[in-house]
Every structure is written in structure tokens, then in C-alpha cells.
C-alpha positions in Angstrom: 0.0 0.0 -0.1 2.8 2.3 -0.1 2.1 3.2 -3.5 -1.1 4.8 -2.6 0.7 7.3 0.1 0.9 10.8 -0.7 3.8 12.7 0.3 1.7 14.1 3.5 1.1 10.7 4.4 4.5 9.5 4.3 5.3 12.3 6.5 2.8 11.4 9.0 3.6 7.5 8.6 7.5 8.6 9.3 6.5 11.0 12.7 4.6 8.4 14.0 7.2 5.2 13.6 9.8 7.8 15.3 7.4 8.4 18.4 6.8 4.9 18.3 10.4 3.8 18.5 11.3 6.2 21.3 7.8 4.5 23.3 9.3 0.9 22.4 13.2 1.7 23.7 11.7 3.1 26.8 9.1 0.6 27.7 10.5 -3.0 27.6 8.5 -4.0 31.1 4.9 -3.9 31.8 5.8 -1.2 34.3 7.3 1.1 31.9 4.8 1.0 29.4 2.1 2.0 32.2 4.4 5.0 33.4 4.8 5.9 29.8 1.1 5.9 28.7 -0.2 7.0 31.9 2.1 10.6 31.4 0.7 10.2 27.8 -2.8 10.8 29.1 -1.9 13.0 31.7 -0.5 15.3 29.6 -3.5 15.5 27.4 -6.5 16.0 29.6 -6.9 12.7 31.5 -8.0 12.9 34.9 -7.1 10.1 37.5 -10.5 8.5 38.2 -9.5 7.8 41.3 -9.2 11.3 42.8 -12.4 11.8 41.2 -14.0 8.6 43.3 -12.5 10.8 46.3 -13.6 14.0 45.2 -17.0 12.8 44.3 -17.2 14.6 41.2 -19.8 14.0 38.6 -18.6 12.9 35.4 -20.2 14.6 32.2 -20.0 14.2 28.6 -16.4 14.6 26.9 -14.7 13.7 30.6 -11.7 11.8 30.4 -10.4 9.7 33.0 -8.0 6.8 33.4 -7.0 4.5 36.4 -3.5 2.1 37.0 -4.1 -1.5 38.1 -0.8 -2.2 40.4 1.3 -0.2 37.8 0.7 -3.3 35.4 -2.2 -2.5 33.7 -4.6 0.6 32.6 -8.1 1.2 31.7 -9.0 5.1 30.2 -12.4 6.5 29.4 -14.1 9.3 27.0 -17.7 9.7 28.3 -20.1 9.8 25.0 -22.7 11.7 24.3 -25.4 8.2 24.7 -25.9 7.0 28.0 -23.3 4.6 29.1 -26.1 2.0 28.9 -26.0 2.3 25.3 -22.8 0.2 25.0 -19.1 1.3 24.9 -16.6 1.3 21.7 -13.5 -0.7 23.3 -10.0 -0.9 22.6 -7.8 -3.9 24.3 -4.3 -4.9 24.2 -1.6 -6.3 26.0 1.9 -4.4 27.2 3.3 -8.3 28.0 6.0 -9.8 25.8 8.2 -12.7 25.9 11.0 -12.8 27.8 13.1 -14.0 30.6 12.5 -13.2 34.5 14.6 -13.7 37.3 13.7 -16.5 39.8 13.5 -15.6 43.5 16.8 -16.9 44.5 18.8 -16.3 41.5 22.1 -15.2 42.2 24.8 -18.5 42.2 28.6 -19.0 41.3 29.8 -21.6 39.3 32.9 -22.8 37.6 34.3 -19.3 37.8 31.3 -17.4 36.9 28.7 -15.4 38.7 25.2 -16.5 37.4 21.5 -15.7 37.6 19.3 -18.3 37.4 16.2 -17.5 35.4 12.6 -18.7 34.7 11.4 -18.0 30.6 7.7 -16.1 30.2 5.5 -16.7 27.6 6.2 -19.2 24.4 9.4 -18.7 22.9 12.0 -20.5 20.9 15.0 -21.3 23.5 17.7 -21.1 21.2 16.5 -17.3 20.0 18.0 -16.2 23.5 21.4 -17.3 23.5 24.3 -15.1 22.7 22.4 -11.7 22.7 23.1 -9.2 24.7 20.3 -8.9 27.2 19.9 -5.9 29.5 18.3 -6.1 33.2 14.6 -4.0 33.8 12.5 -4.5 36.7 12.1 -3.4 40.6 13.3 -4.1 43.9 11.0 -3.8 46.9 13.0 -3.4 50.4 11.7 -4.6 53.7 11.7 -1.2 54.6 9.2 0.0 52.3 11.8 1.6 49.9 12.0 0.7 46.1 14.8 0.6 43.6 14.2 0.5 40.0 16.5 -1.3 37.7 17.5 -0.7 34.1 21.2 -2.0 33.7 22.6 -2.7 29.8 20.6 0.3 27.9 23.2 2.6 28.0 26.6 2.8 26.2 28.5 2.6 29.1 26.6 -0.3 31.2 27.6 -4.1 31.1 25.4 -6.3 29.1 24.3 -9.7 30.1 24.0 -12.9 28.3 23.2 -16.7 27.7 26.4 -18.5 25.6 25.5 -21.5 23.5 28.0 -23.9 22.3 30.3 -24.0 19.7 29.9 -25.8 16.6 33.0 -27.4 16.8 31.7 -29.5 20.0 27.9 -29.8 19.1 27.6 -32.5 16.4 25.0 -33.9 19.0 23.3 -30.8 19.8 20.2 -29.6 18.2 18.9 -26.6 18.9 15.7 -27.9 20.4 17.7 -29.3 22.6 17.9 -26.2 24.7 16.3 -26.5 28.0 14.8 -24.4 30.5 17.0 -24.9 33.2 20.2 -23.8 30.9 18.9 -20.7 30.1 21.4 -19.3 32.5 22.6 -15.6 32.5 26.2 -14.9 32.9 26.5 -11.7 34.8 30.3 -11.7 36.3 33.4 -13.4 35.8 36.2 -11.8 38.5 36.7 -13.1 41.8 37.4 -10.8 45.2 38.7 -12.8 48.1 38.4 -16.1 46.1 34.5 -15.5 45.1 33.1 -14.4 42.0 29.7 -14.2 43.6 30.9 -11.8 46.3 32.2 -9.5 43.7 28.6 -9.2 42.3 26.9 -9.0 45.3 29.6 -6.3 46.5 28.5 -4.5 43.4 24.4 -4.8 44.0 24.8 -3.7 47.5 26.3 -0.8 46.3 23.1 0.4 44.4 21.4 -0.4 47.9 20.3 -4.3 47.2 21.5 -7.2 49.4 21.2 -11.1 48.3 17.8 -11.7 49.8 15.8 -8.6 48.1 15.4 -10.8 45.2 12.9 -12.5 46.9 10.7 -9.4 46.7 11.9 -8.0 43.4 10.3 -8.1 39.7 13.5 -8.3 37.1 13.2 -9.0 33.6 15.6 -9.6 31.2 15.3 -8.2 27.8 17.2 -7.8 24.5 19.5 -5.0 25.3 19.5 -1.7 22.4 17.0 0.3 20.8 14.6 -0.6 17.6 15.9 0.3 14.6 14.8 1.0 11.0 15.0 -2.0 8.8 15.8 -2.8 5.1 17.2 0.0 2.5 14.1 1.6 2.1 13.0 2.4 6.1 9.5 0.9 5.7 10.3 -1.3 8.4 10.8 -1.6 12.3 13.0 -3.9 14.0 12.4 -4.0 17.6 11.8 -6.0 21.1 8.1 -6.1 22.0 6.3 -5.5 18.9 3.8 -8.2 20.1 1.8 -6.3 21.4 3.2 -3.1 22.1 2.5 -2.1 18.9 -1.0 -2.2 19.1 -1.1 -0.7 22.6 0.4 2.2 21.5 -1.5 3.0 18.2 -4.8 2.5 20.4 -3.4 5.1 23.6 -2.6 7.4 20.6 -5.9 6.9 19.8 -7.4 7.8 22.5 -5.4 10.5 23.3 -6.8 12.0 19.5 -10.2 11.0 20.3 -12.9 14.0 20.2 -16.2 13.5 22.1 -17.6 10.4 20.8 -21.2 9.3 20.4 -20.6 6.4 22.7 -18.3 5.8 25.7 -14.9 5.2 24.3 -12.7 2.7 26.6 -9.0 1.5 26.2 -7.6 -1.6 28.4 -4.1 -2.3 28.3 -3.4 -5.5 30.1 -0.7 -7.9 31.7 0.0 -11.2 31.5 -1.7 -12.3 28.2 1.6 -14.5 27.5 0.9 -16.7 29.9 -3.0 -17.1 30.3 -4.3 -13.7 31.3 -4.7 -14.7 34.6 -3.9 -13.1 37.9 -4.6 -9.7 39.2 -3.5 -7.3 36.1 -4.8 -10.0 33.3 -7.3 -9.5 31.4 -9.6 -12.0 33.7 -9.5 -10.3 36.6 -12.4 -8.0 37.4 -10.5 -4.7 37.4 -11.9 -3.3 34.2 -15.7 -4.0 34.5 -15.3 -2.8 38.5 -14.1 0.3 36.6 -17.3 0.6 34.4 -18.9 0.4 37.4 -17.5 3.5 39.0 -17.4 5.5 35.6 -21.1 4.9 35.3 -21.3 5.8 39.1 -20.1 9.5 39.0 -22.3 9.7 35.7 -25.3 9.3 37.8 -25.9 6.2 35.4 -25.3 3.4 37.8 -27.4 0.5 38.7 -26.9 -3.2 38.1 -29.5 -3.9 34.9 -27.9 -0.4 33.9 -24.2 -1.8 34.2 -24.7 -5.3 32.7 -26.5 -3.4 29.2 -23.2 -1.7 28.7 -21.1 -4.4 29.0 -23.5 -6.7 26.8 -23.9 -3.8 24.2 -20.3 -2.8 24.0 -18.1 -3.1 20.7 -14.8 -4.2 21.1 -11.6 -4.3 18.9 -9.0 -7.2 20.5 -5.7 -5.2 18.9 -3.2 -8.3 18.9 -0.5 -8.7 16.2 -1.1 -11.9 14.1 1.7 -13.6 11.9 2.5 -12.1 8.8 3.6 -14.1 5.4 7.3 -14.7 5.7 9.3 -15.3 2.4 11.9 -17.7 4.2 9.1 -20.0 5.7 6.3 -20.3 3.1 5.6 -24.0 4.1 3.4 -22.8 7.1 1.1 -20.7 5.2 -1.3 -20.1 2.9 -1.2 -17.5 0.7 -4.6 -16.7 0.3 -5.4 -16.5 4.1 -2.1 -15.1 5.5 -1.8 -11.4 6.2 1.1 -9.7 4.4 3.3 -6.6 5.7 2.4 -3.1 4.3 -1.0 -4.3 3.0 -3.0 -2.8 6.1 -4.8 -3.7 9.7 -5.3 -7.8 9.7 -8.4 -8.6 10.7 -8.6 -12.5 12.3 -12.6 -13.4 12.4 -11.7 -16.2 14.5 -8.3 -17.6 16.5 -8.1 -20.8 18.3 -6.3 -23.8 16.7 -7.4 -26.9 14.8 -11.3 -26.9 14.6 -11.5 -23.2 15.7 -10.9 -24.7 19.3 -10.7 -21.7 21.8 -11.6 -18.9 19.7 -13.7 -16.1 19.5 -15.8 -16.3 16.2 -16.9 -12.9 15.3 -20.3 -12.1 13.8 -20.6 -11.2 10.2 -22.9 -8.4 11.1 -20.2 -6.5 13.0 -17.4 -7.3 10.5 -20.0 -5.2 7.9 -20.3 -2.3 10.0 -16.3 -2.3 10.3 -15.9 -3.1 6.6 -18.2 0.4 5.8 -16.0 2.8 8.5 -12.8 1.4 6.7 -13.6 1.8 3.3 -15.7 5.1 4.0 -12.3 6.4 5.5 -10.2 4.6 2.7 -8.4 2.4 5.4 -6.3 -0.2 4.1 -6.7 -3.9 5.6 -6.6 -7.6 4.9 -8.4 -11.1 6.5 -6.3 -13.3 7.6 -5.6 -16.8 9.5 -2.8 -17.5 11.4 -1.2 -20.3 9.2 -2.2 -23.6 7.2 -5.2 -25.4 9.0 -3.9 -27.6 11.6 -0.7 -26.3 11.4 -1.3 -22.8 13.0 -2.8 -21.2 15.5 -2.8 -18.9 18.6 -4.8 -17.0 21.2 -5.8 -13.1 22.2 -8.0 -11.8 24.9 -10.9 -11.5 22.5 -12.7 -14.5 24.0 -12.7 -12.7 27.7 -14.5 -9.7 26.7 -16.8 -12.0 24.4 -18.0 -13.8 27.4 -20.2 -10.3 28.4 -21.9 -10.8 25.4 -20.0 -8.1 23.7 -19.5 -8.0 19.6 -15.6 -8.6 19.3 -13.0 -8.9 17.0 -9.4 -9.3 16.7 -7.2 -6.8 14.6 -3.7 -5.2 14.5 -0.6 -6.0 12.8 1.1 -8.5 10.7 4.8 -9.4 12.6 7.5 -11.1 11.0 9.7 -13.4 13.4 6.5 -13.3 16.4 8.0 -14.1 20.1 11.5 -13.5 18.7 13.6 -11.4 20.6 13.7 -8.8 17.7 10.4 -8.9 15.9 9.6 -6.9 12.5 6.8 -4.9 11.6 6.0 -2.2 8.5 5.4 1.5 9.9 2.7 1.7 7.0 0.8 -0.8 8.8 1.5 0.6 12.2 -0.2 4.3 11.1 -3.1 2.6 9.8 -3.7 0.9 12.5 -3.9 3.8 14.4 -6.1 5.6 12.0 -8.6 2.6 12.2 -8.3 2.9 16.1 -9.4 6.4 16.7 -12.3 6.0 13.4 -13.6 3.1 16.1 -13.7 4.8 19.3 -15.5 7.8 17.8 -18.2 6.5 15.1 
């Protein structure tokens, strides 16, 4: 679709992509994402919902509010012209990405090295996480109530860390699939003080206020070190960590930021834990979103149990999540007729799941027709996709969770190459086109 872009749109795509790259570098964990988005919304007129609840202030048409859940999830609303009971237009995305996590007792010494023990998070190919420069991002909570933010490996003068691999000369019997989760151990030091490399590392940690037992109350994520980069001679794509699903999260946050007063109340949901099943207090299966809908309806003077249930049941949702893009290096797993291609616009997935559509939300054609009308009337580029060949591919999103309320839901997001790898690839055109559609969806 690049050939259909005039100079004005090309400039808009480039500016949007630069903002996105800055966000992606700053936001490699859920907490960093929420910090970024809360600042973005606050500087664009969104008020903290908890403050309004405490002050018992009323909400009116056009008011903008947001609320944070445990610093790892967020919901925001723009109150529409119609009663909330008539339903909402909702965009949702997840902000967690596959990675390695430090265990609660990670530090040990072995064979002249100091090591950190890890447990991988989400669906990864383990061999892809070897021989990479890795960084540590996270939070250490101490018993005295103080907190220490961790970000080591991103500055040019920082050390990086890594998981080593066996050289080809000694690995005739090794296969990539042979790498086990317990082999993904991070080398973090190799210099002995008083005969112990572990003591050297502990001494360094103590200088920034961290004792060995503080790891029990820490949340430290191991992520690829480095900035996202333009990909290809033409710079039409972006290679970076966490496109799944921060590309969609960024696009819907920007759509919400630019949303004018809508007919129906607009809402966005940014959640954690999708890569591990959406469980936990910050995952989509928690009741945080519906609780906040009740709070908004209360402040708008609309709350009663029946109206609340109607508001959820009559809502329309875009589950904004990425999908697999057709990969020219690996064509055998895909069906070209039904696969998404980069730079062809938003990829709609009518159903996810696997094999016989198991565990999928299968969107209704009436709903899809409405969305097609919006896109065609506004010259939005889109395509329909399935994730791989039948009985070969499959995957899931948070769509089915919202569908349990009786909402109309469909998945729509960006095609991605090398999904779930440390470095993924998306098209700048698709990123911007998703933003344009998400904004239209909230308003119309």
C-alpha cells in the first residue's frame, strides 16, 4: 500500500514511527509501559479516576479519565454523548511480551562465573535467547518499604549480560530444540574478590542498595538490550523487541489521546499476563475493567445493576493484537490466500484458536460488515487473515474473555515477522494505518 501514499501521509507515517520507536525503547516491561501511557494521558487532559472517586465529582459528556491497576495495567474512558447503558466502543491490547524472568533466589556461583537463574515467560524458542546482549529491567522492593528501579544494559557505558551457546565444533549432537529452560542461565560476572566471583557481584549490588535476599521481593525481567532500528534499505519497517503487543498498545493509546467526544463512551484496556493465559490481578481475566466501568457509571449518575450489565452486553470491541505475517523464508507453514502480508494494512482475524477453531472467538458477520463500512468510507487499508495453515497454525488473544459479556469482538492488529523472537519486524505503514482505524472506531 505504500504506492497509494501521498507525501503528506508518508511524512505522517515517519513521524508516528519515530514516536513509536522512542516508546518501544523506553518501555520494555509492563511497568515501564504504564508509566509511559499514564504520562501520555495525563498531559492530554485525562484525569485520575481515583481522585474523582475520592472527591465524589460527577462525570459529564466529554470528560476523560484513566486509572492504573498495580502499575501493570490501565483503563481509560472518554464519556460519550449517549448513556453508557447504550454500550461502549472498546479497544484492548496487552503490554507483556515474551522474555526471561529472574527467579526469586537467582544468584549463584559456578565454574568461575557468577550466574543468574531464570525462568522463561511466554512462548519462546529457547535457542533464540542465546548469544544476545541482554539487559535487566525491573523493580526491587525492600523490607523497609523503599523501592529500587533497575535498568542495566541500555546505556552505552552499561555492561550487558547473556546466555552462552555451544560452539559448532563441539555440538554435533546438539540440536536447537535440545536447549532446556534450565540452561537459560545468565552470566553476570567473572572476576573473583577474596576467591569468590559471587562476592564480587554482591558487592556491586550492595552499592546500589540491593542485598542478596532482596531478590525474593523483586520483579526483574531479562530483555534484549538495544534500541529498535529501521529495517530494510527503504526504512519501511522496524525491528525491535516487544512489537507483540506493544505496537497495538501504542496505537490505541494514541488513538485515545486524539479521540474527540464520541457518540458512545470510548474505552481502552491495557493489560498484563496475556502471554501466560491472562490470569492474575493484572490480567484480562481479573474484574478490574468491569469494576472501573461501574465506577464511571456511578460518577456519571447512571449506575444500577441492570444498566451496568446492559453497558457491557451492548459494547463493541476490537481486540488489538498482532498476527503472523507471511514470511518469504518460511512459506510452507502459511496459506498465501489467507495469510496477512506486511504493508497491506490492518489484519483482521475473524477467529483465532487452533485446529477446529478450538478456544476461539468467532466474530459475527453483522459486526464485520459495520467495520468494513467504516474502513471503506475512510480509505483505510485492511486484510483478513488466519494464522497459518489449518492444523498447522493457531494462537489466542484476549478476545474471548470480553466476548463472555456478550460483546461483539474481533481481533485486528499488525502482521509481524519473527513473532515472539527477541527481535520482531513490523511495517511502519501498518502501524499508522492501525492507529487511524482505532481512532475512527472510538469515535464512530
